[in-house]
Every structure is written in C-alpha cells, then in structure tokens.
C-alpha positions in Angstrom: 7.7 61.7 -6.5 8.1 58.6 -8.7 6.7 55.4 -8.1 8.4 52.4 -9.6 5.9 49.4 -10.0 7.2 45.9 -9.6 7.1 45.3 -13.2 9.4 48.2 -14.2 11.7 47.1 -11.2 12.2 43.9 -13.1 12.8 45.4 -16.5 15.1 48.1 -15.3 17.7 45.3 -14.2 17.5 43.5 -17.6 15.5 40.6 -15.9 12.2 39.2 -17.2 9.5 37.9 -14.7 9.6 34.5 -16.0 13.4 34.1 -15.6 13.0 35.3 -12.1 10.3 32.7 -11.5 12.4 29.9 -13.0 15.5 31.2 -10.5 12.9 30.8 -7.7 11.9 27.3 -8.6 15.5 26.2 -8.9 16.1 27.6 -5.7 13.3 25.9 -3.8 14.1 22.8 -5.5 17.7 22.9 -4.1 16.4 23.7 -0.7 14.0 20.9 -0.8 16.6 18.6 -1.9 18.7 19.9 0.7 16.2 19.4 3.5 15.3 16.0 2.2 18.9 14.8 2.3 19.2 16.2 6.1 16.1 14.3 6.8 17.5 11.1 5.2 20.6 11.6 7.0 18.8 11.9 10.3 16.5 9.0 9.7 19.4 6.9 8.8 21.5 7.7 12.2 18.1 7.0 14.1 17.5 3.6 12.4 21.0 2.5 13.2 20.9 3.7 16.8 17.5 1.6 17.2 19.0 -1.5 15.2 22.2 -1.5 17.7 20.2 -0.7 20.8 18.1 -3.5 20.2 21.0 -5.8 19.3 19.7 -6.3 15.8 22.4 -4.6 13.6 23.0 -7.9 11.7 20.7 -8.9 8.5 18.2 -11.6 8.4 19.2 -15.0 7.0 19.3 -15.1 3.4 15.8 -16.0 1.9 14.3 -16.6 -1.3 10.9 -16.5 -2.8 11.3 -19.9 -3.9 12.5 -22.2 -6.8 9.7 -21.0 -9.1 8.5 -17.3 -9.9 5.4 -16.4 -7.8 2.6 -13.9 -8.6 1.8 -10.7 -7.1 -1.7 -9.4 -6.5 -2.3 -5.8 -6.1 -5.6 -3.4 -5.9 -5.8 0.1 -7.1 -8.5 2.7 -7.5 -6.8 4.3 -10.4 -3.6 3.9 -12.3 -1.1 6.6 -11.1 2.8 7.4 -11.4 2.8 5.8 -8.1 1.4 2.5 -9.3 3.3 2.6 -12.3 6.5 3.0 -10.6 5.3 0.3 -8.1 5.1 -2.1 -10.9 8.3 -1.2 -12.3 10.1 -1.8 -9.2 8.4 -5.2 -8.5 9.5 -6.3 -12.0 13.2 -5.1 -11.3 13.6 -6.6 -8.0 11.4 -9.6 -7.6 10.7 -10.3 -11.1 7.2 -11.9 -10.7 5.5 -14.3 -13.1 2.2 -12.3 -13.3 0.9 -9.3 -11.6 -2.6 -9.3 -11.3 -4.1 -6.0 -10.8 -7.8 -5.1 -9.8 -9.3 -1.6 -10.5 -12.8 -0.5 -11.2 -13.2 -0.1 -14.9 -12.0 -1.3 -18.3 -10.5 1.8 -19.4 -8.4 1.7 -16.2 -7.4 -1.8 -16.9 -6.1 -0.8 -20.2 -3.7 1.7 -18.7 -2.6 -0.8 -16.3 -1.6 -3.4 -18.9 0.7 -1.0 -20.8 2.8 -0.6 -17.8 4.4 -4.0 -18.2 3.8 -7.1 -20.3 3.0 -9.3 -17.5 0.3 -7.2 -15.7 -3.0 -9.0 -15.9 -6.0 -6.7 -15.0 -9.3 -7.4 -13.8 -12.5 -5.2 -13.0 -14.9 -5.1 -10.0 -16.8 -8.1 -10.1 -14.8 -10.1 -12.5 -13.2 -12.6 -10.4 -14.8 -12.6 -7.0 -18.4 -13.6 -7.8 -21.7 -11.5 -6.7 -19.2 -8.9 -4.8 -19.1 -5.3 -6.0 -18.8 -1.6 -4.5 -22.6 -1.0 -4.5 -23.1 -4.4 -2.9 -20.9 -3.7 0.1 -22.1 -0.1 0.3 -25.9 -1.2 0.5 -24.9 -3.8 3.2 -23.2 -1.3 5.3 -26.3 0.8 5.2 -28.7 -1.8 5.9 -26.5 -3.4 8.6 -25.4 -0.4 10.5 -27.9 2.2 9.7 -27.3 5.6 11.3 -23.9 4.4 12.6 -22.7 4.2 9.2 -24.2 7.4 7.7 -23.1 9.3 10.6 -19.4 8.1 10.1 -19.9 9.0 6.3 -21.0 12.6 7.5 -18.3 13.1 10.1 -15.2 11.7 7.9 -16.5 12.6 4.5 -15.9 9.2 3.0 -17.6 5.9 2.3 -16.0 2.5 3.5 -17.3 0.1 0.7 -14.2 0.8 -1.3 -11.8 0.0 1.6 -13.8 -3.1 2.6 -14.0 -4.2 -1.2 -10.4 -4.2 -1.6 -9.7 -6.5 1.5 -12.1 -8.9 0.2 -10.5 -9.1 -3.4 -7.2 -9.7 -1.7 -8.6 -12.6 0.4 -10.7 -13.9 -2.7 -8.4 -14.4 -5.3 -6.9 -17.4 -3.6 -10.0 -19.1 -4.3 -11.6 -17.5 -7.4 -8.2 -17.2 -9.7 -7.8 -20.7 -9.3 -4.7 -22.2 -11.4 -4.2 -18.4 -12.7 -2.4 -17.7 -9.6 0.6 -19.5 -8.1 0.4 -21.3 -4.9 2.6 -19.1 -3.1 1.8 -15.5 -4.0 2.5 -11.8 -2.7 -0.2 -9.5 -1.9 1.3 -5.9 -2.7 -0.2 -2.5 -1.7 0.7 -0.8 -5.1 1.5 2.7 -3.4 4.3 0.7 -1.8 7.8 1.2 -3.9 10.3 -1.5 -3.8 13.9 -0.3 -3.2 15.8 -3.3 -3.1 15.3 -7.2 -3.7 13.3 -8.9 -1.0 12.6 -12.2 -0.1 8.7 -13.4 0.5 9.4 -17.0 1.4 12.5 -19.1 2.9 15.0 -20.9 0.7 13.9 -24.3 2.5 12.4 -27.4 0.6 8.8 -26.3 2.3 9.0 -22.3 1.9 8.0 -20.5 5.0 6.2 -17.3 4.4 8.3 -14.1 5.8 6.2 -11.8 7.7 6.7 -8.2 7.9 6.1 -6.3 11.5 5.9 -2.5 12.3 2.2 -1.7 11.2 0.2 0.8 13.6 -1.2 -0.5 16.8 -3.6 2.2 18.0 -6.1 1.5 15.3 -6.3 -2.2 16.2 -9.3 -2.4 18.5 -11.7 -3.0 15.9 -9.3 -5.6 14.1 -9.3 -7.6 17.1 -13.1 -7.4 17.8 -13.8 -8.8 14.3 -11.3 -11.4 14.3 -12.6 -12.7 17.9 -16.2 -12.5 16.4 -14.9 -14.8 13.4 -12.9 -17.1 14.9 -13.1 -17.2 18.9 -9.4 -16.5 19.2 -7.4 -13.6 20.0 -5.8 -11.4 17.2 -1.8 -11.9 17.2 0.3 -8.7 17.8 3.9 -8.6 16.8 6.9 -9.5 19.1 8.0 -5.9 19.0 4.3 -4.6 20.2 3.4 -3.5 16.6 1.0 -5.0 14.1 0.9 -7.1 11.1 -0.8 -4.5 8.9 2.4 -4.0 6.9 0.9 -3.3 3.4 2.4 -6.6 2.0 1.5 -10.1 2.6 3.3 -13.4 1.8 0.3 -15.9 1.3 -0.5 -19.4 0.2 -3.7 -20.6 -1.6 -4.6 -23.5 0.7 -4.2 -21.6 3.9 -6.0 -18.5 2.5 -8.9 -21.0 1.6 -8.9 -22.4 5.3 -9.3 -18.8 6.4 -12.3 -18.2 4.0 -13.8 -21.4 5.2 -13.6 -20.4 8.8 -15.3 -16.9 7.9 -18.2 -18.9 6.2 -18.6 -20.5 9.6 -20.3 -23.7 8.3 -22.7 -21.3 6.1 -23.2 -20.8 2.5 -20.3 -20.9 0.3 -19.0 -17.4 -0.5 -21.0 -15.9 2.4 -17.5 -15.0 3.9 -17.5 -11.4 2.9 -20.9 -10.8 4.3 -20.0 -12.6 7.7 -16.8 -10.2 8.1 -19.1 -7.1 7.5 -21.6 -8.5 10.1 -18.8 -9.1 12.6 -17.8 -5.4 12.6 -18.1 -3.7 15.8 -20.1 -0.6 15.4 -18.2 1.4 17.5 -15.0 0.7 15.5 -16.6 0.7 12.0 -14.2 2.9 10.4 -11.5 0.4 11.1 -13.6 -2.8 11.5 -11.4 -5.6 9.9 -7.8 -6.2 8.5 -7.1 -8.8 6.0 -3.5 -8.8 6.7 -3.7 -9.1 10.4 -6.3 -11.7 10.1 -4.3 -13.9 7.9 -1.2 -13.6 9.8 -3.0 -14.5 13.1 -4.5 -17.6 11.5 -0.9 -18.6 10.3 0.6 -18.3 13.5 -2.1 -19.9 15.4 -3.0 -22.8 13.0 0.5 -23.1 11.3 3.3 -21.5 13.2 6.0 -23.8 11.4 5.0 -22.1 7.9 5.9 -18.6 9.0 8.9 -16.7 10.1 8.5 -13.3 11.6 11.0 -10.6 11.1 12.8 -9.2 14.1 12.3 -5.8 13.0 10.5 -3.2 10.8 12.2 -3.2 7.4 10.1 -0.8 5.4 8.4 2.5 5.8 4.8 3.7 5.2 6.1 7.4 4.0 9.2 9.1 2.8 10.8 11.5 5.4 8.5 14.4 6.3 5.3 11.8 5.8 2.8 13.9 3.7 5.0 17.0 3.2 7.6 14.5 1.9 5.4 13.4 -0.5 4.2 16.8 -1.5 7.8 17.8 -2.1 8.0 15.4 -5.1 6.2 17.7 -7.0 9.2 20.0 -6.9 11.5 17.4 -8.4 9.3 15.1 -10.7 9.4 15.9 -14.4 5.4 16.4 -14.6 5.5 18.5 -11.5 3.0 16.0 -9.7 3.7 14.0 -6.6 5.5 11.3 -8.4 8.5 9.2 -7.0 11.5 8.9 -9.1 14.8 7.0 -9.1 16.7 10.2 -8.0 14.3 10.6 -5.1 14.8 6.9 -4.2 18.8 7.4 -4.2 18.4 10.0 -1.3 16.3 7.7 0.7 18.3 4.5 0.1 20.7 5.1 2.8 17.8 4.6 5.1 18.0 0.5 4.2 14.7 -0.1 3.9 13.2 -2.6 1.6 10.2 -0.6 0.4 8.6 2.6 1.2 5.1 4.0 0.7 3.8 7.1 -1.5 0.2 7.4 -0.6 -0.5 10.7 -2.5 -4.2 10.6 -1.6 -3.4 11.4 1.5 -1.7 14.8 0.8 -4.1 17.2 -0.4 -1.1 19.2 -2.1 -1.1 16.4 -4.6 -4.6 17.2 -6.1 -5.0 13.3 -6.5 -8.8 13.8 -6.0 -9.0 16.6 -8.6 -11.4 16.2 -11.5 -8.5 16.4 -13.9 -7.2 13.4 -12.4 -10.5 11.1 -12.0 -9.0 8.4 -14.5 -5.3 8.5 -14.0 -2.7 10.6 -12.1 0.7 11.6 -13.5 1.5 8.4 -15.8 4.9 8.7 -16.9 4.8 5.9 -19.6 1.4 4.2 -19.8 -0.6 7.3 -20.7 
C-alpha cells in the first residue's frame, strides 16, 4: 500500500504550497467582495424602500458649514489606519481650518501631526485643567465603590477613558479659546466621510444641522443624568431614535451655557465631577451622553438655532457590522482592518454621508494586541 502525503500530492501536480495558499486567498477575497456587493445592494434597496415609505425620498435643503472654514474636534486612544483615513476624508469633503486631536501621549500626537498639515494635537491634561484619566478613575472608585468595581469585573473594562473623552469634547469650547472657531464640528474619528456634508445652514445666522438615528435602548442612564443636572427631560429625535450620532455641530457660546448649567452655581470647572455625581448607579455603564445632552439643551433653550434632519443619513457599521469590519483584512494592503477607497466605492450606493469602522469592537481585527499598542495599521503616518 502506498501512502501519499499531502505535501507529495501538491508536488505531484507541479504546484507549490505557497501558490495554493495564494490562490485560496484570492478566492476568499473574491468571495468576500461578492458577498459585500450583495450586502450593499440589499442595504441600498432597503434604504430606498424606507425613504419612499416615509415620504422622504427627496434630499434635504442645500446647507453649508458657513462662510468661513470651521474647526473639527476629535478624540482618539491611538493613531490607526481608521483615524488616518477619517482625517483624510475630513480634509477632502469639508476642508476644516484645523483638526484638533486629543490623545494620551506626545508620541501618539507626533503620529497624528504627520497625517495632515492642519492637525493640531494635544495630550491628556494639556487643555482641560485638572482633568485626567486617573482622576476620573479615582473619582468613580471613590463615588460608586463596589458598584463600579463589580461593573469592571463583569464587563472587563474601566469607564474612566470613556467619560474623559466626553468631557474633553465639552470642555474644548471653554479651554481652547481663540484657538477654536465659534462654530465647530465634534467628530468621532472612527467615522469616515463618504461625501461632502453640511454642518450649519447657509443663513445669515447659521443653524446647527442635527443628525438623528442613534441607539435608543441604552438611553435610560443618559435621561436620568440629564434630568439630575437640568431638571428637564432628555430629548428624543422625532423618528424615535436618539441624538447619539457620533458627530455634533456645536457653538462655543452655547456649550459654555451648558457647562455653567452643569456647574449648578458651584465652583468653576466643577462640571465634570457634577456629571459623574449625577450618574445613576444602576446605569453606570451608560451614565452620560455629551451628544444627547448638548442637543437637548439646544432644543429646549435655543430651538431656532438648530435644524433637525428628517432621517438617518449615516451608519455606525459597514454591511455585516463587526464581520464587515473584519472583512477589511482580506482587501486591505496591510491585511489589517483598514478601510480603503475601493471599499468605500462598494458601499457608496447606500447613500450615507458617513460610515463607522469601530475596529476595537471586532476581536478579529487584533486592535488590542500588544504589537498595536502605540498604533494600528498606519498607511502614511508611520
């Protein structure tokens, strides 16, 4: 009896293992592209059906970011191919004056500055006084005790970074001063623009254009916190969704009003700690939303200064959600979860203004691996 090993089998037909592997990769890539195309076609038809069924097939009125360039504010744990691509598309489609990026360390800041000439980068504690991840963590432990430590054990994550990045978004309006334009755009840097957008209307006094379509099932903690701080009810979008939409058109003067409300007549700069004190322990994991709070404040106090969109014009994920994000590994040049122009061309027919690529939420991407501790998949700024 002759036993033919797999290696001999490959050689007998003149093939080589690496060739077979290459062909398999090509076949897998083709299959993924085919499936993504089908998903995109299905999603596009679904979007059209919803638009027409609601009588909203027409476009919104033409809007503009204003007569003068405005600034963008973004927060990032570390530089990645996604944040790099996000900055590239921000410059392509809205051409901001400056993109203010906040990240933990100077070494990471240096990588962000390489991404574009108009990137200004700041480290933790550099702009918002007496505020750091450690201080937020210590405050959470001291205030909520076992409720917080039990949450960490159950979820495997601390919340100090998540709350800190919200505070930075709110605080830039006060602490950047003249370095920041009066009207500005807060932008989650894992969101990728796919077309030109308008953040403010083209009126003599521009109105902030407000997105809809955020998750509503995690809203209770946001509602309770806002009620504790303002004695008012958090607003829900007309379509029944939330205003937690990963981007926010804001104005410094109104953000300052909100900070003063959060200080509740107490010491200046006490607002972050008042927000943390106002968290309902039962909802500590989703205890505050900067986006929903600001929009609610504007609707309740300056309704003529905002224009709410009629429908959702963005998607938090590509088709396939976290699997769609992981599929980027098969088509990205560096074989990591990095979005590309070719991928955007596939999903462009969906008609969204922007789409999210939250690579940290997909274990297949390896975002949290030690080799990616300082950065992940940078294409140009490495």
